[in-house]
N, C-alpha and C positions, 0 to 999 in steps of 0.2 A: 286736870283737863281744862286748859285755858279757853275762855269764851271771848273771842276777839271781836266778833261782829255784834252790832247793836242789839239785835233780837236774841242774842245768845248770852247777854251779859248780866242776867239776873236783875232786871230793872225793877225798882220799887216806885210805884206812883206815890208821891209824897204830899202834894198840895191839894186840899179840897176833896180828897177821895174819902168817901164814907164807907168804911167797912171792907175795903178791898184786901184780901189776903193773897198776895202775889208770890211768885216763885223767886227764890234767891239761891243761886248755885254757889255754895260756899267753898268750893275748892279753890276759888280765886282769892288772893290776898285782899283783905278789906282794909289795908293800912291807909289807903288814900281814897277819897271820894270826890267826884266832880258833879256839878249840877248841870243838867241838860234842860234848857228851856225849849219847849216844843210848842209851836203854834199850829192850829188847824183852822181851815176856812169855814168849818161848820161845827155846830154844837155837838158835844159828845152825848149821845143818847143814853147809854147804859154801860156798866161794867159787869153785867150779869152775862155769863157765857151762853146761857140758854135763851137770852132775849136779844142778843146782838144780831142786827141785820145791816145797819148802815156801815159805810166804809170807815168812818172815823172811829167808831166803837171797836170794830174788828181790828183796826190798826193798833189801837191802844192795848187791846187784849193780847195781840200777838207779841207786843213788846213788854208785857208784864207777866205773862204765863208761858208755860211750855208744855206741849203734849207729848204723845209717844213719838211723833215725827213732826218735822217742820219743812216748809217749802223754801227752796232757794231760787236762784236765777233760772229762768226758762222752765219753771215748773219742776225742777229737780227736787228729789225727796232726800232728806237727811235725817239721821237719828236725832231725836230730842232727848227724852228721858229713857229711851230704850238702850240697853247695853247689848243684849243679844235677842234675836227673834228666830223662832222655829215654826215652820208651817207643816202641818200634817200632810201625809201623802194624798189624801182626798181633797186637799185645798180648802178645808172648812174650819180648821182649828189653828189659831195662832197662840203660841206660848211666848210671852215676853218676859225677859229678865230686865228689871229696871235698875238704873244707876242709883247709887246710894248717897250721892253727894248733894241732893237737892233738898232744900228746906223752905217752908212757908215763912212769910215775914214775921210770924209770931214765934218762930223757932222750931215748930214741929217739923218732923221729917215728912217728906212726900212719899207715900207708900201706895201699894196696889189698892188699898181700900179707898183711897181718894179718887181713883179712876172709877171704881165700882159705884161709889156714891154719886159722882158727877154724871155718869152715864145713865144710871137709874133715874136720877132726877130729871134728866133731859127728856126721857121717853115717857115719864109720868104725865098723863093728860092734865093733871092738876097744875103742873108747871106751865103749860101752854108754851112750850119752847118754840121759838120762831123757826128753827131748822130741824125739828124732830124727824122730818121725812128723810134726812140724811142717814138715819139709822136703819132704814129699810135694807134688809139683807142680812142684818145681824139677827141671830136666832131670837124669835118671838117679838122682835121690835114692832113690827107692823100691828100685831094684835094688841100689844101693850098700849101703843099710842091711841088705838081705837077704844081702849078701856075694856078689852076682852080678856086680858091676862094681867097678872100682877107684875109690877116692875121688877120684882125679885126673880122673875123668870127670864129676864134678859140674858142673852148669851155672853155674860162676862162673869168671871169668878176670880176671887183673890185666893191663890194657891198658898202663898205665904206673903210676908211683908213686901217682898220685892219680886214676886212672880205673879204674873197676870195671865189668865187664859181667856181668850175670846173665841166664841163659836159662831159660825155663820150658817144661815139657811141655804145659801148658795155661794158659789165662788164670786169674789169681787176682785178683779185684777188690779183695780186702782185703790185697794183698801188702805195702803200706807199713806197715800196722798189724801185720801178721804179723811182719815183721823187726824190730819194736821189742822182741820177746821176748829175754831174756838169752841163749838158746841161739844166737842169731844175732849176738852181739857179736863184735868182732874180738879176737884173742888175740896176746900177745907170745910168739912161739915159743920164744925163749930162756928166758923165765920158766917156761913149761910144761915144757921139756926139763929144767930144773934142779929144779923142785919137783914136777911131776906132780900127783897128786891131793892133795898136801900144801898146795895153795893155800888150804886151810881145814881144819877149822873154827876159830872163835875159842874160847878157853878159858872164857870167861864170858859172861854175858848182857849185860854192860856193856862197851862198847867206845868208842873215841875216834876222831873224824874230824878231820882238819885241813882247815879251809875257807879257801881263798884268796879274799880279798875284793878 
């Protein structure tokens, strides 16, 4: 599966990033590499998917991670790490089969458990995620954010390594575009445990990305 567009290319943030475990889609040949110098007008505040609010941070995250879906031109929705998706007849349960060709920059495979961990972390009130309200509508999310239920009760389940089941409290017609937001990205639990909030920020306005062609 060739990734021709910038945000599809398995970008790795390389200069000054402390503890970022980004996604690298390894189906593309890594025989050659090019360096992309990217300048922003404002400081990058964070590379923590749960803390990102500013445009610069969100842009960096969208170019170094990939979620279930991603947004294209004019708000169009495209598959990211999803291979197939099935919605139950009542419109409340999604079953996603994930692609098997994605790896973290440390070499680990990206699996369903990375989504489960990332989503539970986002709704955990101890995380104080900036956009935790976006989870409203996913089973038990509102109660978990308020501290009334355990994050393990969130409506997300790892069926197997590459099968993910998401249960909703109510129908969400825009669900696929919703989960394209950085706060819904998977996370490498080992990296978060090691670095915590020190997953960012970058020290300067200028940083380097390594683009695998």
